C-alpha positions, 0 to 999 in steps of 0.5 A, spaced: 906 200 861 910 207 860 913 204 854 906 203 851 903 210 853 910 213 850 909 209 843 901 211 843 903 218 844 908 218 839 904 215 834 898 220 836 903 226 834 905 223 828 898 222 826 896 229 828 902 232 823 900 227 818 893 230 819 895 237 819 899 237 812 894 233 808 888 238 811 892 244 808 891 240 801 884 238 802 882 245 804 886 247 797 882 242 793 877 243 788 872 238 787 872 235 780 867 231 776 868 224 779 867 227 786 861 231 784 858 225 781 857 221 788 855 227 792 850 229 786 847 222 786 846 222 794 843 228 794 838 227 788 836 220 789 832 216 794 835 210 796 830 206 792 833 210 786 840 209 788 840 202 788 837 202 781 842 207 778 848 203 781 849 198 776 850 204 771 855 207 776 859 200 777 860 201 784 857 198 790 852 202 795 856 203 802 859 210 801 853 213 797 849 211 803 854 214 808 853 221 804 846 221 803 843 224 809 848 229 809 848 231 802 840 231 803 841 236 808 844 241 803 850 242 806 857 243 802 860 237 799 866 239 803 863 234 808 865 229 804 872 231 803 873 232 810 870 225 811 875 222 807 880 225 810 878 223 817 878 216 814 885 216 812 887 219 818 884 214 822 887 209 818 894 212 819 894 212 826 892 204 826 897 203 821 902 207 826 900 204 832 899 196 830 902 194 824 909 190 825 913 194 821 920 198 822 920 205 823 923 207 816 918 202 813 912 206 816 915 212 814 915 210 807 908 208 806 905 214 810 909 219 805 908 215 799 903 218 794 897 214 795 897 216 803 900 223 802 895 225 797 891 221 793 887 217 798 886 223 803 885 229 798 881 226 793 874 224 796 872 218 793 870 211 796 877 209 796 879 213 802 875 208 806 879 202 804 886 203 808 882 204 814 877 198 813 883 193 811 888 195 816 882 194 821 881 187 818 889 186 819 888 187 826 882 183 827 885 177 823 888 173 828 883 174 833 877 173 828 875 167 832 874 172 838 871 177 835 867 174 829 861 179 828 866 185 828 870 181 823 864 179 819 862 187 819 868 189 816 868 184 810 861 186 809 863 194 809 869 193 805 866 189 799 860 194 799 865 200 798 869 198 792 868 192 787 875 191 786 876 189 793 870 183 792 875 177 791 880 180 797 873 179 801 871 173 798 878 169 800 878 172 807 871 169 807 873 162 805 879 163 810 874 164 816 870 158 814 876 154 814 879 156 820 874 157 824 868 152 822 871 146 818 878 146 821 875 146 828 868 143 827 869 138 832 872 142 838 866 147 837 860 147 842 853 150 839 854 157 842 860 158 838 858 154 832 852 158 831 856 165 832 861 163 827 855 161 822 852 167 823 858 171 822 860 167 816 853 168 813 854 176 814 860 176 810 856 172 804 850 176 804 855 182 803 859 179 797 852 177 794 849 184 795 855 187 791 854 182 785 846 183 785 847 191 785 852 191 780 850 185 775 849 188 768 854 194 769 858 192 763 851 193 759 849 199 763 855 203 763 858 205 756 865 206 759 865 199 762 865 193 757 868 187 757 873 187 751 877 181 750 879 183 743 886 186 745 888 183 751 895 183 750 895 191 749 891 192 754 895 188 759 901 192 757 898 198 758 895 197 765 901 193 768 906 199 765 901 204 768 901 200 775 908 201 776 909 208 772 904 212 775 906 210 782 912 213 781 910 219 777 903 219 775 903 223 768 895 225 769 896 232 769 897 236 763 898 243 766 904 245 771 908 238 770 913 237 775 917 231 772 923 227 775 926 224 768 933 222 771 930 219 777 924 216 774 926 210 770 931 206 775 925 208 780 920 204 776 924 198 774 927 197 781 920 198 784 917 193 779 923 188 781 922 189 788 914 188 787 916 181 784 921 179 790 916 181 795 911 176 792 917 171 792 918 172 800 910 171 801 910 165 797 916 162 801 913 164 808 906 163 807 902 160 801 895 161 804 897 169 804 900 169 797 894 166 794 889 171 798 894 177 795 896 174 788 889 173 786 886 179 790 891 183 786 890 179 780 882 181 780 884 188 780 888 188 774 883 184 770 878 189 772 882 194 769 885 190 763 878 187 761 873 191 763 875 198 764 881 199 760 882 207 761 888 211 765 890 207 772 889 212 777 894 212 783 888 211 788 886 205 784 894 202 784 894 203 792 888 199 793 892 193 790 898 196 795 894 196 801 892 188 800 900 187 800 901 191 806 895 187 809 899 180 807 905 182 810 902 185 816 899 179 818 905 175 816 910 178 821 905 178 826 905 170 826 908 167 832 915 165 831 916 169 825 923 170 824 927 176 825 931 175 818 925 175 814 922 181 817 928 185 816 928 183 808 920 185 808 922 192 812 927 193 807 923 191 801 917 195 803 921 201 805 924 201 798 918 200 794 914 206 797 920 211 798 920 211 791 913 214 791 914 220 795 916 225 790 909 223 786 905 225 792 909 231 793 908 233 786 901 233 787 901 237 793 905 242 790 900 242 784 894 242 788 896 248 792 899 252 786 893 251 781 886 249 780 885 241 781 879 243 777 877 250 774 869 248 776 869 253 782 872 258 778 867 258 772 861 257 777 863 264 780 864 267 773 857 264 771 853 267 777 856 274 777 856 275 769 850 271 766 843 273 768 839 267 771 832 270 768 834 271 761 839 265 759 840 258 758 847 254 759 848 248 755 853 243 754 855 237 750 859 233 755 855 231 761 861 228 765 866 233 765 861 239 767 859 235 774 864 239 778 861 245 775 854 243 776 855 241 784 858 248 785 852 252 782 848 247 786 842 249 783 842 256 783 844 255 775 842 249 771 846 246 765 842 243 759 845 236 756 845 237 749 845 229 749 840 227 754 835 233 753 834 235 760 838 239 766 844 235 769 843 233 776 848 227 775 851 223 769 848 217 766 853 213 763 850 211 756 851 211 749 848 218 748 855 221 752 858 220 745 854 225 742 859 231 742 858 237 737 863 239 732 865 246 731 860 247 725 854 243 729 853 248 735 850 253 730 845 248 727 844 244 734 842 251 737 838 253 731 833 247 732 833 247 739 830 255 739 825 252 734 823 246 738 824 248 745 820 253 749 826 254 754 830 256 749 826 262 746 828 269 747 834 267 752 841 268 751 844 262 750 851 260 753 855 253 751 860 251 756 865 246 753 871 243 757 878 244 754 878 237 752 873 238 747 876 244 744 882 241 743 879 234 740 874 237 736 877 243 734 872 248 737 876 254 739 872 258 734 864 256 734 860 258 728 855 263 731 858 263 738 863 268 741 868 266 746 866 270 753 870 266 758 876 261 759 878 259 765 885 258 768 888 251 766 886 245 771 890 240 773 885 235 771 886 237 763 878 235 762 876 241 767 878 247 764 872 251 761 870 255 756 864 259 755 861 261 749 855 266 748 850 265 742 850 270 737 845 268 732 838 269 732 834 267 738 827 268 736 
């Protein structure tokens, strides 16, 4: 008993240290577009509008519903950041306290890039996944004793992120076989009813995801089924899966690179990853099937449906499924010490290679702006009079952080959609990006046709992405009045141009 209390105390202390370290980064972190989009949807849509819009997002509803009451109270988006951070701290404590791994394996996992930075700092639904998956790992061998808790966790996990759908589906089938089919002759009516109800809860959770997101590939212009270049897409996604874990190349400004360390670490982590699957198939074929196809589904989504940059938090969604599998495996009665040692060594090496990636981002986020949205919002509020001016942009997605920080004090008019932006609608109009010469012609037409533009000073807000891609460093009939500091997210440094043509 004393030893158990000592272990709990030590793990509480470790969790507190983790919480303090990550909270420092969270408090330095500027909200960027993807984070702001969630908060803006929760703030401006009612529950029926939200469910109607979700097909355009490609994400199920659970995280949005959790944020909705608080967003509508007009509190700071910092609440969402603290909520995600708190979920990660709780998940880390469960991991330290209940997982069967050795001390160094635990250290390597908790200090890897996903756990040190990308899950606790980036306020997205991904941050809830470790807590939910680790809770499932604890309850997995006791699903017959706590079927409703187990079913509720699967329901929540499936409705937190689409990429966990197949994982939840396999756990549902596993529950059906283990607790209903395999033991059907031993069940009394009470247990049968209990297990059937729990199974029904899981099925409803899975069905809810399908119903919410059916049609996403036709609604969201950024998510589309593309089978024309599967080989190239697969190579891109699989290479990023291992490269970005070790040293994510996303930031454009202030890169901290480890070129000598990178190549062998990436190759070794790919080799160790393959070895871990070999160990899994040799020790438990059922867990291998669950893990392999759950991760394969995630990769399939990226290869076929979302062939963009594979962010580290997405990669770690696959890694936590692997952690779940070995957690369950090592907790099985009679599991050999030798096999456990091999697993601990593999996990330790695989995740320790990701330590520097997490540290890199912690340093970057403290030293530089993650997004320059808050800095630009402060400039606008201080220097651009609300009463006699109008703000316009041709890039709705990348100004979302700016929209969030302005918080209704100033509106930004969408050139493409011809409305004041509250949140992004991912349709084909997003490709309506103005070139260097087109800004003057567009502005002239709006002044002639739109009453909002008449007798107003007009300011164009252009993300740095546009200035480089479209060559709009100098706009016709516009002068540059502000340029933000470079941002870690390369799309979220901003330039503000004042229109110098005729406004009457």
